[in-house]
N, C-alpha and C positions, 0 to 999 in steps of 0.2 A: 538625476535629471531624467526626465521622460524622453524616451527615443523619439526621433522625428519620423514620419512617415517614409516609406522608401519612395524614390523618384528616379529620374532618368540618370542621376549621378551614382546611383547604387548599383554596385557589383555583386551578383550573387554567384557563389560557387556552389553547384548542385551535384552531388554523387546520386549516380542512378538517374540522371537528370533528362537523359535523351530518349528514354522509351518509357512506356507504361504510365502509370498514373503521376509519377513524379514530372514526367514529361508534360502531361496534361496540366499539372499545376504551375510549372514554369510558364506555359502559355498564357495561363490566367493571369500569373503576376505580370507579365510582359504587357498584356492588355490593360491592366490597371495602372501600371507604374512607369512603362517603357523603360524598364532597367536594362542594365547589360548582364548576360548570363555566361558564365563558364561551365559548361556541361561535362561531367566525367562519366565514362562507363567502360566496361570491358570489351563491349563489341568494336569491332573496326569499322571503320566509315571509308572504305577504298571505293574508288570509282566502279560502277556497275560493270561487270563482264559482259562481253559481246553477246554471249549465249542467251543471257537473260533477257534481251531485248524483246518487248511485246508481251512478256508472261506475266499476267495480272495477279495470279494468286499462287498459293503453295503448289498446288496439283501441276500447274502449269510450268512452274519453276522447275519442279523434279524432273517433267518429262524433258525438258529442253537440256537440264544438266545431264540426263542420261544420254542424249544424242550427242552432246558436245564431247563426253567423255569416251564414247564409241568412237567418234570422228577422230579422237586423238590417240586412237589404239588401245585405250584403257578398258579394264573390265569393271564397269560400275558395281560398287557395294552399296547396299541400302543406306549404311551409316554415312558413307562420303556423300551420297545423293542428298541425304536429309541435312547434313551440314552445310552444303554447298547452298541449297535453298534457304536455309535459316540466315546465312550470312547476309544473303542478298535482301532478305526482307527486313533484317535489322537495320542494315544500312539504308535502306529506304525510310524506315521509322525515322530514323535519326535526322535524315535530310528533311523529312517532313515536319520535324519539330524544329529545326533549324528556320525552316521557311515560314512556319507558323509565328514564330518569335518575332521575325523580321516584319510580317505583315502586320503584327499586332503593334508595331511601332518600337520594339525594342531590338536587340542586337545580341548575337551568340556566338561562341565558338565551342567548338567540341574536341575533347581530347580523349583519345583511348589509352586507359590506364587502369590498373587494379588499385583501388585505395587501400588493400591489404598489403602492399608493396611499397613501405615507407621510402625506400631509396628512390624507386621510379617516380613515385608521387611528387616528391620534392623537386626532382630534376624536370618533370612535366610543369610544375607550376612556378619554376623559378622565375620566369619572365612576367608573371601576372599577379603573383601573391601579394604584392604591396598594394595593389589596387582594390583588392576584395574587401567589402565591408559587410557581406553576409554570407551565412553558410546554411543550405538546406541538406541535411544527410538523409537521404532517402534510400541509400544501397541496401539491399537485403537478399536473403535466399531462404529456401524452406528445405526441410528433410524430415517430413512428418513421419514419425514412427512413435510406437510406445517405448517408454523409456527402457524397457528390459531389451528391446530389439536394436537401441541405438549404438552405433560404433563411435570412436573417437572422430573418424572422418566425417560422419554427419555432424558431430558437435562442432567440429572446427568450420564446416561449410555455412553453417549458420551464424555462429558467434563471430567469426573474423570480419565478415563485411560490416557488421553492426559496431562492434566494440573497437576491434583493431582499426577499422576503416575511421571511426570519429577520432580516435587517438592521433592517428596520422595526419587526418586533416587539421586538427588543433595544433599539432606540431608545427605545421606549415604555416597556418594562419591562427595565431594565438587569440584567445578571447578578448584580450585588451585591445585588439585591432577592430573587433566586430561590433556593428550595430545591430545585427540580427543573428540568431542561431536557432534555426529550427530543426528538431529532430523528429523523424518518422517512427514513431513507437506504434504499438498495437494493444488493443483491448486484451490480447493474449498475456501481455505483461501485467496487465491491471487485474483482470479476472482468473487468469490461468486457462489453459485449454487441453484437453486430451490429446497426446500425441505430439506436443509442442513444448516440451520442458525447456529445450534448449532454447527456442525462438522467445518463449515467455521470460526467461533469465535474461537474454541479451536485451529485451525490449525494457524490462524493468531497470536493468542498468542504466540504459538511456534515460529512463524517467528520473532517476535518482541524481545523474550527471546533470540533467537540465535544473534542477533545484540548486544544486552545489555551484554551478556557474553563475546562475542568475543572484545566488546571494554574494559571490565574490565580485561580481561585475555588475551593479544595478543599472549601469549606463547601457547594458546591451538588453534587448528584448529577446527573451529566449522562451521558445515554445517547445514543449514535448507533447506532441499530438498523438493520442492513443487511439489511433483509427480503427474503426470496425471494418468488417470486410468490404471492400469496393467491386463494383462492376468493373471488370476488365483488370483487376489487380491480379494478386497471386492465389487466385480462387480456383483450385482444380474443380472438375467435374464432381469428384466425390465430396469435396468440401461443401460445393454448392447444394448436393442432396442433403447433407447435414443440416446446413443452414435452413433449407427449406422445411426439413423435419420440426426444427426449433423454432419456426416462424421469425427468423432472424432476417430482416430486409437488407439489400446491400446498399452501400452508398453510391448514389450516382455520381459519375465524374464531374460533371458541372456542379452539382451540389457541394462535393468536397473540395474541389479546387476554389470555389467561392468562398467556402469558410476559411480557407487559409488566407486568401487575399484580404477578407474583411478583418481577420485577426491582426494581420501586419499593417493594416491602415488605420484600425481603431486609434483616434489621437487622443480620447480622453482616458483618464486613468481610470475610471470606473467602467467604461466599456471595454477595456482591455481584458482578454481572458486570463485566467490564472495560467501560473506556469505549465502545468500539466492538465490537459484537457481530454476528456472522452469524447470522440464524435462518432456518432452512429450508435446502434444498438449493441448492448453488450453481448459477448459470447458466452452466455451462461452454459454452464454443463448440464446435462439431462438431470431431472430431479432423482433423488435417491431416497431409499427408505432410511429414515433414523433407527439406528441401532445402537446397542451397547448400553453402558450406564448412564446416568444423568451426570451431565458436566458442567463445569463452570468455564466460560470463555471470557478472557480479559484482552480488551482491544484498547490500544493507546491513541490518541489523536492530539494534534496541535491545532488550535483555532487561531486564525488571524482575519483581521478585516480584508486583507488583500484577496485572501481565498474566498471570501464570501461578500460580493458586490452588494446583494440584497440588504446587508446589514446597515448600508447607508440610508435605507428608508424604514429603519426600525430604531429610531434613536429617541432615548427619554432623558431628560435633564442634560443633554449636550453630549452623552455617552452612547454608543451602539449597545442595544440589549438583544441578546439572543431570545427569538420568540418562543415562548414556552412549547408550541407544537414542534418546534424543532428538536426539542428532546426526544419526543414520541417518534419522530422521523427518524432520529439517531439510533434509537433502540431497534425499530421497525426494520429499517434498511440493513442493519446488521444481521438481524435474525433471519432475512430473505436471503442474504449472500452465504449465511453459513448452511441454510437448507434450501436449495433452489427447488422449486415445484411447491412451495407453501407461500401464502399471501397473508398480509396483515387482515385481520379481522376484528379484533377488540383490544382495548385497552381497560385495565381495570385498576383502581387504587393509585390513580396517578397523583404525585405531590410535586410541587415545585418547592424545594427546600431552601436553596439560595440561589438564586437566578444567576447566569454568566453576563457580566457586564466588561465591555472592552474598554478597560480603564486600567488604573495601576493594580488593581486587584486581579487582573487576568492571569491565569496559571500559565506556566511554560507548557504543561501537558494535561490533559484530560483522560480519564480512565473510564471505560463502559464496562462494567461487570455484567455478564449475560449468565444467569444461573437458570439451568434447565429444570422446570418443575414437573412438566408433563411432555412425554415424547412417546407417539405413535403414529401409524400410518395416516390418521385423519388430522391430528391436532398437534401442535407445539405449543408450550407455554412457558415463557421466559420471566423472570423476575430480572429487571433491568436497573441498574444503579449507576449513576454518572457522578464520579468524584473526582476531586484533585487533592493536591496537598498544600497546606498553607505554608507560609514562612517559618512557622516553628516546627514543620514537619509532621504535623498531624492532619488526618483525613479532613476534608472540608466536602460534605455532600450537596450535591446539587438538584439532581432529579431522582425520582424512583417511580416505577411503574411495573405492572404485570401485563404482558403483551401476549395475546394469543394469535396464534397463525393456523390457517385451515389450507387443505387442498382445495376445498370449494366452500364458498361462503353459503350460508343458509339463505333462504328468500327472505326478502324483506317483510316484516310485520304489517299488517293493516292497521292504519293509524288515521282517524278523523281528524281532518285538518281544515281550519278556517282560512280560505283564499281569499276573502273579501278585501277590497282596497278601500279604506276610509280616509286616508290622508294622501297617498301619493306624492311624497316630497322628494326632490333631488338629492341625491347621496352626496355630490361634490362639496357643498357647504359644510358638511360634517368635517371634512379634512381641511378645508380653507379656513374653519373658524376654530380649530383645534379642538372641536369636540373629540375628534380622533387624532391621534400624533403621527399617523402613519404617512410615509412618503409614497410616490408613484409605484412602486413594486406592489404594494399592499392596498391601493385604493380600489377595493372591488365592491363596495355598496353602491349599487347603481340608484336605488329608490328605497324610501321608506314607505311601506304600504298601509300600516296601521300600527297603532299604539294605544295601549290601555295601561291601567295600574297593574295588570297581571300579565301583559304580553307584549310582544313586538314582533312584527315580520318585516323583513327586508329583501329586496331582489338583489342578488349579487352577481357580477359579472367581472372575472378578472382576466385581463388580456394575457396572451401567451408570454411566458417568462422564458428566457433562453437558458440554455445547459450551462452556460458560462455563469450568468447571473445567479443560478441556484446554487453555485459553489460547492460546499462540502455537504450540502442536503439536498441531493438531487431526487426528484420525483421518481418513486418506484411505485408500489401500490398505494402507499399513502402521500397524498399531497399536502405538506405542511401550509404552503402558501394559501390554497383555498381555504383549508381548515382555519388558519388566522382570520380571514374575511368574513367566514360565517359566524366566527365568536366575537367579532366585533360589535354584534347587537347587545351585548352585555354592556359595553361602555356607552353606547347610544341611549339605551334605556336608563342607565345609572345617572348620565349628565342630565337627561330631562327630568328626572325624579328628583335626585339630590343636588344636582349642581354641579358635581364633581364624579370622576372616574375611578377606575379600580384596576388592580393587577392580579393575575392569577394565582391560585392557591392550590386547587386540587380538583380532580375530576372523580366521580365515583365510578362511572363507567362511560366507554364510547365505543360504538360499534359502526362499521362501515360494510354497506351492502353492495352498492353500485359504484362504478367509477364516474368520475365527472370530470371532463376535459378544460384546459385553459379556455376562455372564450365562451363556454357554455352557461347559460343562464340557469341559476338555481335560486331558491327561496329558502331563507334561514327563519324558522318561527322560534322565538324565545318564549318560554312559560315560566313564569316565576313560581319558585317552591316556597322560599322564605326570603325575608328581606329585614335588614336593620340597618341602622346609621353607618355601620362600618363594614358590612358584609352583605353578600348577596349570593342566593343559591338558585339555579335555574337549569331547566333543560334547554337544549337546542334541536330542533328537528330540521334536516336539510332535505327539501323535496323540489319536484318539478311543479309546473302550474297546474297539473291535474292531481296533485298530491301524492304522487309515487315517491317513496322513501328512498332517499340515497344513503342517508346516514342518521345517527342519533347520538346526542351526548346527554348522559344522565346525571343530575347532581353535580354540575360544574360549580365551583364556588370562587369568588373573587373578593379581595379585600378592598374597601373604599377608603378614600382619603381626599380631604380638601387640598392638601398639599400637591397631589398629582396635577392640578390645573396649570400651576406655574411649569412643573418638569415637563408636562406634555407640550407646552409652547416652546420649550428648548429642544426642538426636534431636529437640530443640525448638529453635526459633530463638531465639537470643541476644537479650535485649531491647537 
């Protein structure tokens, strides 16, 4: 059963919820849903001492704390003064959060308790736990050091709030009672990060726990949010400098809190995010030089419709079909993650051997084998093979390609292009009349500008696709969704010429020179190399209005069949 949206009857229990980014998220949820909130934190929220009156910042508080201690005959120590000022600032921040929630139309209570203390937590929640319908687990701590310098105390400081805290929360309020479970994880758990081995480990446990709870309790909406670094979060000045060096932007408070509210509000199944979502830019490690012998990397993946919402817009014969360009993205993304600093440049000898269809033939697991062919400081070349095991236990091969990565792409070659418009037909009827089977996520042909017996030019604009919609094939340096739109010209030309369409077989070579953003107009020019009743071979160049080349595909082949007309019309998933 699809969980309902939060409302004024929802009671959220939020750990780490009265200060920092978690508090900001609580206020946004209050604005959106007017819910009730039970906020937990280790800081006390005692009445403000008389000596703090009128002190507006930390410096003033320290000054007045010193004067108050001297007046009491004490000899102030710096650490005592610091703690006194911090306690007042924490209490003010907590009260500010409670006031902001009330102003937004919600209500909130604050309890000072350490979520790692199971006995104290149970006692604290005893009077309210039966009312709780949602948990947001945002408690956390950092102790960044290289692993050889970490102590057991460092590890426990980081691990306990995340993992012991979650275990204790779920012991008090079991998942069977919950409509919502939100775990604040981190990109450090997804990508790893130097100096954060313990933090990465703890967050990846949160990620895996989210998948387990969602599987066991499908009536609960579970989100593990792998946040990138926030403005105002646990970002030290040193980390800020490092992020600036790596050109990683910080998540703005309003944007991050808004994403969470949107994720919980999404009422439609297709709009709801995957269980685990990366929000913000990845915290990739610095690029490193490839060394050592050529290696074989084996990467396992489970594919599901739920994890890839875009597949509902790529349906043939009543079943979702993985776009062939997603296989290139699969190989490309894996290579870039293995060797940060390199970007996709070229694909050679691509073959679609047996496409992946989301029906009874869908395998439980798929394997990507990446075999290193060339590895040096300027270029990497992988042979990528995607395969699975059939019911008889034998390998079933799906896609194969050689993919080249470069530190820097070469300049685009000069190519004469015919940019004249002789037709100027709207692209929407191509989708409405089932010339093209694609749903909204792939409807990027804006206009058909010209068509002859040997060529076709389309103007393409694909609207922004959310990171959640991209699923397991997020855009990195290669954008499979734009590539699919630009290759749709094959089907348009084939339908016009033969009366039926085709499916991809192979690509001799494809090269990317310049990036293209969602929403940016491009022009795809198809040039026929050879044609027959059941096959078509052509090149596609992608360029701007002035003819500047973005990418080119050489020797792409599709197989043609009249049977596809009926299958293209069945472009909704069978019940």
